[in-house]
C-alpha positions in Angstrom: 35.8 21.9 16.7 36.7 18.2 16.3 35.0 15.1 14.9 32.9 14.3 17.8 31.1 17.6 17.6 29.9 16.7 13.9 28.9 13.2 15.3 27.0 14.5 18.1 25.3 17.2 15.8 24.5 14.5 13.3 23.1 11.9 15.8 20.8 14.8 17.1 19.5 15.9 13.6 18.9 12.3 12.6 16.7 11.5 15.4 15.0 15.0 15.6 14.0 15.8 12.1 13.0 12.0 11.7 11.0 12.1 14.8 9.3 15.4 13.8 8.4 14.0 10.5 6.9 11.0 12.2 5.0 12.8 14.6 3.3 14.9 12.1 2.8 11.9 9.9 0.9 10.1 12.7 -0.9 12.9 13.7 -2.4 13.3 10.0 -2.9 9.6 9.8 -4.8 9.7 13.2 -7.1 12.4 12.3 -7.9 10.7 8.9 -8.5 7.4 10.8 -10.9 9.2 13.6 -13.2 10.2 10.6 -13.4 6.7 9.3 -13.9 5.3 12.8 -16.7 7.6 13.4 -18.4 6.0 10.5 -17.5 2.4 10.9 -15.7 1.3 14.2 -15.2 -2.3 13.1 -12.2 -1.0 10.9 -10.2 -0.2 13.9 -7.3 -2.7 13.3 -6.9 -1.6 9.7 -6.9 2.1 11.0 -4.5 1.6 13.8 -2.0 -0.1 11.4 -2.3 2.7 9.1 -1.8 5.4 11.7 1.3 3.7 13.0 3.1 3.3 9.6 4.5 6.9 9.6 6.0 6.2 13.1 8.4 3.9 11.6 10.4 7.0 10.2 11.3 8.1 13.7 12.3 4.7 14.6 14.9 4.6 11.7 16.3 8.1 12.6 16.5 6.8 16.3 18.5 3.8 15.0 20.7 5.9 12.7 21.4 8.2 15.6 22.4 5.5 18.0 24.6 3.8 15.2 26.3 7.2 14.9 27.0 7.5 18.7 28.3 3.8 18.9 30.5 3.9 15.9 31.5 7.7 16.3 33.3 6.9 19.5 30.9 8.8 21.7 30.0 6.0 23.9 33.7 4.8 24.2 36.4 4.0 21.6 38.5 6.6 19.8 37.2 9.8 18.6 36.6 10.5 15.0 38.5 12.6 12.9 36.9 15.8 11.5 36.4 13.9 8.2 34.7 11.0 9.8 32.7 13.5 11.8 31.4 15.3 8.8 30.6 12.0 7.1 28.4 10.9 10.0 26.8 14.7 9.7 26.1 14.1 6.0 24.6 10.7 6.6 22.5 12.1 9.2 21.2 14.8 7.3 20.2 11.9 4.7 17.9 10.1 7.2 16.8 13.0 8.9 15.5 14.8 6.1 14.4 11.8 4.2 12.6 10.7 7.3 11.1 14.2 7.9 9.6 14.4 4.2 8.5 10.8 4.2 6.8 11.0 7.2 4.8 13.7 6.2 3.9 12.2 3.2 3.0 8.5 4.5 0.8 10.4 7.0 -1.2 12.4 4.2 -1.5 9.0 2.0 
């Protein structure tokens, strides 16, 4: 295994975990918003904003995944060493797990 393997694994983990948290958070927020809108449809704009807030976690994960691909040499340039690949992997765990947990929490709030 070389560094590019860990960089690719990190990019996929950052995108996937943050996306899962974002999707679950948006789903939870949308369910709550539908209950509010069934009572008072004039609050649509406010509920739309609150429903979309957990979606930012998926965007952050996507951006970090893309940055790993660009700076990790996947889209051109020199291939990373194993140490650099592991550093990309560790950074992706931070945004992936953080995005998943905060996406869940934002959807419930």
